[in-house]
BASE-237231 format. One line per 2 residues: their letters; for each residue x, y, z of C-alpha. Coordinates in nm, 2 decimals, always signed. Example, Ala and Ser with C-alpha at 12.3 -4.5 7.8 and 13.67 -1.06 7.14 Angstrom:
BEGIN
AS	+1.23 -0.45 +0.78 ~ +1.37 -0.11 +0.71
This chain:
BEGIN
MS	+11.56 -0.80 -1.70 ~ +11.37 -0.53 -1.86
LS	+11.46 -0.14 -1.88 ~ +11.18 +0.12 -1.96
GK	+10.97 -0.18 -2.03 ~ +11.21 -0.33 -2.28
RD	+11.39 -0.63 -2.28 ~ +11.60 -0.54 -2.59
HF	+11.65 -0.23 -2.81 ~ +11.75 -0.02 -2.56
DL	+11.90 +0.33 -2.65 ~ +12.11 +0.59 -2.49
SD	+11.73 +0.80 -2.36 ~ +11.63 +0.44 -2.19
LV	+11.95 +0.43 -1.99 ~ +11.96 +0.79 -1.90
RF	+11.60 +0.76 -1.78 ~ +11.69 +0.50 -1.55
GV	+11.96 +0.72 -1.42 ~ +11.70 +0.96 -1.35
FC	+11.53 +0.72 -1.15 ~ +11.79 +0.63 -0.94
DL	+11.81 +0.99 -0.88 ~ +12.06 +1.09 -1.11
KP	+12.05 +1.43 -1.29 ~ +12.05 +1.38 -1.67
KK	+12.38 +1.53 -1.74 ~ +12.54 +1.32 -1.47
AE	+12.39 +1.00 -1.58 ~ +12.49 +1.11 -1.92
DI	+12.86 +1.14 -1.82 ~ +12.83 +0.79 -1.61
IR	+12.72 +0.62 -1.93 ~ +13.00 +0.80 -2.16
EM	+13.28 +0.70 -1.89 ~ +13.15 +0.35 -1.90
HM	+13.14 +0.31 -2.25 ~ +13.50 +0.42 -2.26
HV	+13.63 +0.16 -2.01 ~ +13.41 -0.08 -2.21
EN	+13.57 +0.01 -2.58 ~ +13.92 -0.05 -2.39
GL	+13.81 -0.41 -2.28 ~ +14.03 -0.59 -2.48
TF	+14.33 -0.38 -2.35 ~ +14.22 -0.44 -2.00
AE	+14.13 -0.81 -2.04 ~ +14.50 -0.87 -2.22
QA	+14.67 -0.68 -1.90 ~ +14.44 -0.96 -1.68
GV	+14.53 -1.26 -1.85 ~ +14.21 -1.33 -2.00
TE	+14.26 -1.55 -2.33 ~ +14.22 -1.38 -2.65
KT	+13.92 -1.60 -2.71 ~ +13.76 -1.53 -2.40
AQ	+13.82 -1.16 -2.43 ~ +13.68 -1.15 -2.77
TI	+13.36 -1.37 -2.70 ~ +13.26 -1.09 -2.39
HR	+13.35 -0.77 -2.61 ~ +13.09 -0.92 -2.87
AM	+12.84 -0.98 -2.58 ~ +12.88 -0.63 -2.46
RR	+12.60 -0.45 -2.66 ~ +12.81 -0.16 -2.71
EI	+12.63 +0.00 -3.00 ~ +12.38 +0.12 -2.74
LI	+12.61 +0.33 -2.53 ~ +12.71 +0.60 -2.76
H	+12.68 +0.68 -3.13
């Protein structure tokens, strides 16, 4: 899968551009991205509440590429 012609090294502007492609205003796209970032950052808490093992939760959390969302 690619985004903005890239398969890796995405940044926030790539995600916002995709939101605009999906007929969102840039501000709305960024708001959605920020909200998703908040949920991803709380993923370990959600995983614990759902009974996911610590090892599995950590594996998923590391794979989420959180660094591209918000800096």
